[in-house]
C-alpha positions as a printed Julia matrix, in Angstrom:
508×3 Matrix{Float64}:
 12.14    1.02   11.94
  9.92   -1.26   13.96
 10.92   -3.37   16.94
 10.42   -6.46   14.81
 13.15   -5.26   12.47
 15.64   -5.08   15.34
 17.74   -7.96   16.62
 15.5   -10.59   18.16
 17.64  -10.99   21.29
 17.35   -7.55   22.82
 17.48   -9.05   26.3
 21.16   -9.74   25.62
 21.93   -6.01   25.34
 24.58   -4.63   27.69
 23.3    -3.12   30.95
 22.07    0.45   30.47
 23.16    3.33   32.66
 20.56    5.04   34.84
 22.55    6.95   37.44
 22.3    10.75   37.34
 25.01   12.42   35.32
 26.15   15.98   34.64
 24.5    18.02   31.87
 25.2    16.74   28.37
 26.47   18.55   25.29
 24.29   16.5    22.93
 21.52   13.93   23.37
 20.52   11.69   20.46
 17.03   10.27   20.98
 14.99    7.38   19.57
 17.85    5.85   17.55
 18.07    2.23   16.5
 21.48    1.64   18.06
 24.06   -0.91   16.91
 25.54   -1.88   20.28
 28.2    -4.43   21.21
 30.81   -5.78   18.83
 33.7    -5.32   21.24
 34.6    -9.01   21.71
 37.57  -10.64   20.05
 37.18  -11.82   16.47
 35.97  -15.39   16.12
 35.29  -15.56   19.87
 31.8   -17.01   20.18
 31.65  -15.89   23.81
 32.55  -12.32   22.88
 30.22   -9.37   22.81
 28.22   -9.78   19.6
 26.18   -6.99   18.05
 22.75   -6.08   19.45
 20.5    -3.83   17.4
 18.12   -2.09   19.76
 15.32    0.37   19.0
 14.4     3.52   20.91
 17.8     4.26   22.37
 19.17    7.59   23.56
 22.89    8.35   23.44
 24.2    11.12   25.65
 27.47   12.86   24.79
 29.64   15.07   26.95
 33.19   16.36   26.38
 33.53   14.34   23.19
 32.69   11.0    24.79
 29.62    8.84   25.17
 28.35    9.51   28.69
 25.02    7.65   28.71
 23.17    4.98   26.71
 19.68    3.88   27.56
 16.06    3.87   26.47
 14.8     7.23   25.34
 11.94    6.84   27.8
 14.53    6.69   30.59
 16.39    9.84   29.48
 13.86   12.31   30.88
 16.07   13.03   33.87
 18.91   14.14   31.6
 19.62   17.72   30.63
 21.42   18.61   27.43
 22.4    21.77   25.58
 21.21   20.2    22.35
 18.92   17.33   21.41
 18.87   15.57   18.05
 15.91   13.4    17.07
 17.28   10.2    15.48
 13.9     8.48   15.08
 13.96    6.09   12.13
 17.75    6.17   11.86
 20.43    3.67   12.87
 23.23    4.83   15.15
 26.37    3.03   13.96
 29.93    3.14   15.31
 32.16    5.27   13.09
 34.11    3.35   10.46
 37.92    3.4    10.67
 39.97    3.54    7.45
 43.44    2.14    8.16
 45.26    2.86    4.91
 45.15    5.8     2.54
 47.14    8.26    0.45
 45.01   11.38    0.57
 47.2    13.42   -1.78
 46.15   11.04   -4.58
 42.65   12.49   -4.72
 43.76   14.89   -7.46
 44.67   12.02   -9.82
 41.52    9.89   -9.73
 40.92    8.05  -12.99
 44.37    8.51  -14.49
 45.57    4.99  -13.72
 42.81    2.86  -15.2
 44.05   -0.53  -16.49
 47.64    0.0   -15.3
 49.7    -2.51  -13.37
 50.96   -1.52   -9.92
 54.63   -0.72  -10.54
 54.14    1.15  -13.85
 51.21    2.97  -12.21
 53.45    4.06   -9.32
 56.16    5.26  -11.7
 53.98    6.98  -14.3
 51.4     8.61  -12.03
 52.16    8.58   -8.32
 55.86    9.46   -8.26
 55.52   11.85  -11.19
 52.58   13.66   -9.6
 54.01   13.84   -6.08
 57.14   15.58   -7.33
 55.18   18.48   -8.87
 52.52   18.95   -6.21
 52.68   21.94   -3.88
 51.54   21.93   -0.25
 48.25   23.66   -1.12
 47.58   21.01   -3.77
 48.09   18.35   -1.11
 45.81   20.22    1.28
 42.98   20.43   -1.27
 43.37   16.77   -2.24
 43.38   15.69    1.4
 40.4    17.87    2.31
 38.43   16.43   -0.61
 39.24   12.91    0.53
 38.36   13.66    4.15
 34.93   15.0     3.23
 34.22   12.03    0.96
 35.3     9.63    3.72
 33.12   11.34    6.32
 30.11   11.14    4.01
 30.5     7.35    4.01
 30.4     7.1     7.81
 34.18    7.07    8.24
 35.23    8.93   11.38
 38.92    7.97   11.69
 41.56    7.59    9.01
 45.23    6.59    8.87
 46.95    8.32    5.98
 50.27    7.39    4.39
 51.81   10.59    3.06
 54.81   10.27    0.78
 58.09   11.27    2.4
 58.7    14.61    0.74
 61.37   16.38    2.83
 59.5    19.65    3.36
 57.25   19.21    6.43
 54.71   21.61    4.87
 53.45   18.69    2.77
 52.75   16.66    5.89
 51.36   19.67    7.7
 48.91   20.11    4.79
 47.36   16.69    5.47
 47.11   17.36    9.19
 45.42   20.7     8.47
 42.89   18.9     6.27
 42.09   16.52    9.12
 41.56   19.44   11.46
 39.51   21.54    9.06
 37.22   18.7     7.94
 36.63   17.4    11.46
 37.84   13.89   10.61
 39.9    12.11   13.27
 43.11   11.68   11.34
 46.51   10.1    11.84
 49.41   10.82    9.53
 51.83    8.13    8.47
 55.01   10.0     7.53
 56.72    7.95    4.83
 60.33    6.96    5.54
 62.96    5.6     3.19
 66.7     5.29    3.53
 67.25    2.97    0.57
 66.02    3.66   -2.96
 66.98    0.93   -5.43
 65.46    2.86   -8.34
 66.94    6.31   -7.77
 70.26    5.83   -9.52
 72.43    8.75   -8.49
 69.87   10.65   -6.44
 66.98   10.25   -4.02
 65.0    13.49   -3.81
 63.04   12.26   -0.8
 65.96   11.23    1.37
 66.43   12.69    4.83
 68.56   11.16    7.6
 66.38    9.21   10.01
 67.15   11.55   12.92
 65.78   14.49   10.93
 62.68   12.52    9.96
 62.04   11.6    13.59
 62.47   15.21   14.67
 59.93   16.31   12.04
 57.46   13.71   13.26
 57.75   14.77   16.89
 57.31   18.41   15.93
 54.2    17.71   13.86
 52.69   15.49   16.54
 53.16   18.27   19.1
 51.61   20.84   16.76
 48.58   18.64   16.01
 47.96   16.68   19.23
 45.64   13.69   18.94
 44.2    13.96   22.44
 44.59   10.18   22.64
 47.2     7.74   23.98
 48.85    7.51   20.55
 50.42   10.47   18.72
 48.85   11.93   15.58
 51.92   11.05   13.49
 53.14    7.49   12.87
 56.3     6.25   11.14
 55.51    4.84    7.7
 58.33    2.94    6.01
 57.24    2.62    2.38
 58.08   -1.04    1.91
 60.85   -3.29    3.18
 62.41   -2.72   -0.25
 63.05    0.97    0.44
 64.41    0.74    3.99
 67.68   -0.68    5.23
 67.63   -3.46    7.79
 69.04   -1.12   10.43
 66.51    1.49    9.4
 63.67   -0.93   10.14
 65.14   -1.61   13.56
 65.39    2.11   14.33
 61.82    2.73   13.17
 60.57    0.04   15.53
 62.58    1.6    18.37
 61.1     5.03   17.6
 57.54    3.64   17.63
 58.14    1.95   20.97
 59.58    5.13   22.48
 56.75    7.36   21.18
 53.88    4.95   21.7
 53.08    5.04   17.98
 51.84    2.48   15.51
 53.73    1.76   12.28
 52.15    1.56    8.83
 53.88   -0.17    5.92
 53.06   -1.86    2.6
 53.74   -5.62    2.62
 52.8    -8.54    0.4
 51.2    -6.26   -2.18
 52.6    -7.74   -5.39
 54.06  -11.01   -6.64
 57.66   -9.86   -7.14
 58.07   -8.64   -3.56
 58.85  -12.09   -2.15
 61.52  -12.79   -4.78
 63.15   -9.4    -4.19
 63.36  -10.1    -0.45
 64.84  -13.55   -1.0
 67.45  -12.1    -3.35
 68.36   -9.51   -0.71
 68.17  -11.54    2.51
 67.85  -15.19    1.54
 64.35  -15.27    3.09
 60.98  -13.63    2.59
 60.26  -10.17    4.01
 58.03  -11.42    6.83
 60.67  -13.85    8.05
 63.41  -11.2     7.95
 61.28   -8.57    9.67
 60.4   -11.06   12.39
 64.07  -12.03   12.79
 65.15   -8.43   13.45
 62.24   -7.74   15.81
 60.46   -5.3    13.5
 57.12   -7.09   13.48
 54.82   -6.61   16.46
 51.22   -5.55   17.21
 52.37   -1.99   16.44
 52.82   -2.85   12.76
 49.81   -2.4    10.46
 50.73   -3.9     7.09
 48.62   -2.73    4.17
 47.47   -5.24    1.55
 49.11   -8.64    2.35
 47.58  -10.01   -0.82
 50.5   -12.23   -1.8
 51.09  -14.21    1.4
 51.32  -17.96    1.94
 50.61  -20.14    4.96
 54.16  -19.89    6.31
 54.04  -16.11    6.13
 50.65  -16.02    7.82
 52.05  -18.13   10.64
 54.76  -15.49   11.13
 52.14  -12.75   11.06
 50.09  -14.51   13.72
 53.11  -15.28   15.92
 54.37  -11.7    15.93
 50.93  -10.14   16.46
 51.31   -7.8    13.48
 48.09   -6.46   11.98
 46.74   -6.29    8.43
 44.87   -3.53    6.6
 42.54   -5.11    4.03
 42.16   -2.95    0.89
 39.7    -4.89   -1.3
 38.76   -2.24   -3.87
 42.33   -1.07   -4.44
 43.73   -4.57   -4.73
 41.19   -5.42   -7.41
 41.47   -2.12   -9.29
 45.23   -2.62   -9.67
 44.86   -6.34  -10.38
 46.99   -7.41   -7.41
 44.64  -10.12   -6.17
 42.45  -10.82   -3.15
 43.91  -10.87    0.35
 43.2   -14.2     2.11
 41.44  -12.49    5.03
 39.43  -15.56    6.06
 42.6   -17.61    6.49
 44.2   -14.69    8.32
 41.31  -14.54   10.78
 41.48  -18.29   11.24
 45.17  -17.85   12.1
 44.16  -15.25   14.7
 45.61  -12.29   12.77
 43.96   -8.95   13.45
 42.5    -7.43   10.28
 41.06   -3.97    9.61
 39.56   -2.34    6.52
 40.67    0.47    4.19
 40.03    2.11    0.83
 43.65    2.98   -0.06
 44.37    6.23   -1.9
 42.06    8.12   -4.23
 43.99    6.9    -7.27
 44.0     3.25   -6.14
 40.33    2.71   -6.88
 38.9     6.2    -7.28
 37.04    6.07   -3.99
 37.23    7.0    -0.33
 33.88    5.3     0.36
 34.15    2.95    3.34
 30.62    1.63    2.84
 31.71    0.48   -0.61
 34.76   -1.17    0.95
 32.5    -2.99    3.44
 30.4    -4.59    0.73
 33.32   -5.24   -1.61
 35.41   -6.77    1.17
 32.7    -9.2     2.2
 31.74  -10.44   -1.26
 35.37  -10.85   -2.32
 36.09  -13.05    0.68
 33.07  -15.2    -0.18
 34.24  -15.44   -3.77
 37.77  -16.37   -2.84
 36.59  -19.1    -0.47
 33.73  -20.14   -2.78
 31.6   -20.14    0.33
 28.87  -17.56    1.07
 29.33  -18.28    4.78
 33.02  -17.42    4.81
 32.65  -13.83    6.03
 29.34  -12.29    7.05
 28.04   -8.77    7.54
 28.82   -8.72   11.26
 32.38   -9.83   10.6
 32.87   -7.01    8.1
 31.36   -4.35   10.34
 33.68   -5.43   13.14
 36.73   -5.28   10.85
 35.8    -1.71    9.94
 35.16   -0.57   13.52
 36.86   -2.48   16.34
 39.43   -3.88   13.91
 40.33   -0.36   12.85
 40.42    0.89   16.44
 42.89   -1.86   17.35
 45.05   -1.06   14.32
 45.35    2.51   15.58
 46.29    1.29   19.05
 42.96    2.63   20.37
 40.82   -0.45   20.96
 39.6     0.96   24.3
 38.7     4.38   22.88
 37.09    3.96   19.43
 35.16    1.38   17.45
 31.93    0.88   19.42
 28.96    2.66   20.97
 29.83    2.25   24.61
 29.93    4.59   27.59
 33.42    6.07   28.0
 34.44    5.72   24.37
 34.82    8.71   22.08
 31.56    9.76   20.43
 32.53    8.81   16.87
 29.4     7.53   15.1
 27.02    8.07   12.23
 23.28    8.05   11.76
 22.22    5.96    8.79
 18.83    6.61    7.24
 17.59    3.31    5.76
 14.6     4.96    4.07
 16.01    4.79    0.53
 15.07    2.49   -2.31
 18.53    0.87   -2.13
 18.04   -0.28    1.46
 14.28   -0.82    1.79
 13.01   -3.23    3.0
 15.16   -3.75    6.08
 15.0    -7.24    7.55
 18.44   -7.37    9.18
 19.82   -3.87    9.95
 23.49   -4.93    9.93
 23.04   -6.72    6.62
 21.48   -3.54    5.23
 24.47   -1.47    6.41
 27.07   -3.77    4.86
 25.38   -4.99    1.69
 22.95   -2.21    0.85
 23.95    1.17    2.25
 25.6     3.93    0.23
 26.71    7.47    0.98
 23.12    8.56    0.26
 22.07    6.77    3.45
 24.52    8.65    5.68
 22.53   11.46    7.28
 24.66   12.63   10.21
 28.27   12.01   11.29
 29.75   12.82   14.68
 33.45   12.9    15.47
 34.42   13.44   19.09
 30.82   14.44   19.73
 30.8    17.19   17.08
 28.37   17.02   14.17
 30.58   17.26   11.09
 28.06   15.95    8.55
 24.4    16.99    8.88
 21.66   16.11    6.39
 24.41   14.52    4.3
 26.44   17.73    3.97
 29.64   18.9     5.65
 29.09   21.42    8.44
 32.68   22.69    8.15
 33.49   22.8     4.45
 31.76   24.48    1.5
 31.59   21.39   -0.68
 30.82   23.27   -3.91
 33.85   25.54   -3.55
 36.02   22.6    -2.56
 35.06   20.6    -5.63
 35.69   23.51   -7.97
 39.11   24.14   -6.45
 39.96   20.43   -6.54
 39.1    20.22  -10.24
 41.17   23.3   -11.08
 44.16   22.08   -9.08
 43.87   18.58  -10.54
 43.94   19.98  -14.07
 46.98   22.12  -13.29
 48.88   19.33  -11.51
 48.17   16.97  -14.39
 49.49   19.58  -16.82
 52.71   20.05  -14.81
 53.25   16.31  -14.43
 52.28   15.44  -17.98
 49.88   12.74  -16.81
 46.82   13.84  -18.79
 48.28   12.01  -21.79
 47.42    8.73  -20.02
 43.72    9.33  -20.73
 44.31    9.61  -24.46
 43.57    6.72  -26.8
 41.45    4.72  -24.36
 39.21    2.31  -26.22
 37.38   -0.98  -25.93
 39.65   -3.86  -24.95
 40.23   -5.63  -28.3
 39.16   -9.14  -27.32
 38.71  -11.28  -30.4
 40.32   -8.65  -32.63
 44.09   -8.22  -32.76
 45.63  -10.95  -30.61
 48.71   -8.79  -30.13
 46.63   -7.05  -27.43
 47.04   -9.95  -25.0
 47.72   -9.42  -21.31
 51.49   -9.37  -21.68
 51.27   -6.87  -24.5
 49.1    -4.63  -22.36
 51.56   -4.96  -19.51
 54.46   -3.96  -21.73
 52.49   -1.02  -23.11
 52.52    0.59  -19.7
């Protein structure tokens, strides 16, 4: 990439470090580095992105120790040097909502509405999966995520009582090299269970499990590796929500929860409390900057005002929300309200993808469509949602999300020399609107190369795919979900009018 293809205001780049430093573990040379992006959203005086050619990035003990011109790196010594000439060094993307166990049921839920989809596929499958099935599904999802430039991921694992299921996801994080955080689902109220709730555990036992798992798989960061994850406000008692917030405060953890995902949720909350879920959660002190609410598709202005006032954060899941027909989250209005927003793919069955580059493009064009304004959300906005926005959602805004000395060395090298991305006029535009997994050459997490030449350095991808297919077939057999692929046909528009939208809804 030539200097002319870089950002025209290189003189605005942050000061570069030139003081002597200790020997490095890894030195990346001659990269086109995407620097900056650490300012607050919508703050015109904040640190905007600067794309600068010919940069070297020095890494030691998992952190970025030096950034400067490659010509000025001659005084540095390093155990390993990696030539990044012609490639863009990009901060690692952060996926703030997922269900990794779902990667064994991709494609089973096509054309199904959310609640029937949950009942027919997700609950049915989760009850027959074994810990090793969960491990394989999670490992598959981790590798796919890494190959899209994702370096950190917040999972939401269903609250099966046996901690081996949760341990399986944490093992997949460790074995793939992805920086992972486990949301351990919590429920103490199940309106659909009738006489039983197979996932119920007293809150004290759940909290003990979480502490034990966090100690076994330490994050090495100021937040633990395991977060509380109440499913929805519908499946937790009011007192349970209060106790979860108290636990998060005591442990320094974030909270992940589904909110505002579907139309009926507001009515259910009003029937229960006489007010919407956001108002009730604010009233009891549950909402705070620790809370990362996935989806928030069905929210109005009054609810967004509550979200802004409490400082709660939102995980934007554009592909999933569209795949399940839930709608488009009003992210532009949220940002205008000052609400912090991050980006996510959701689970493997919620859109059949763990590709964060796809979510970048999809998220930007959906916001433009919703606002009917191509200026509504631009490429730089989207990249910041997926990097610094994600870092803030994890409670790690000082540690992840940018290429900056002192931060963890979580980044990827993007090779723009593909027909999909050539020519490159604006590198950030090419990342957001043009790049695919084929462009991702190298991925580093905590300074370790976990993807090289587009392939995992830790996992035999061929063996993993074969095992995932075999386990998926067996799980589908046990759950009886394969039947959902039978009888699929063209949508009968203009044929039998009994196939209208309500008829299709009732069919599921």
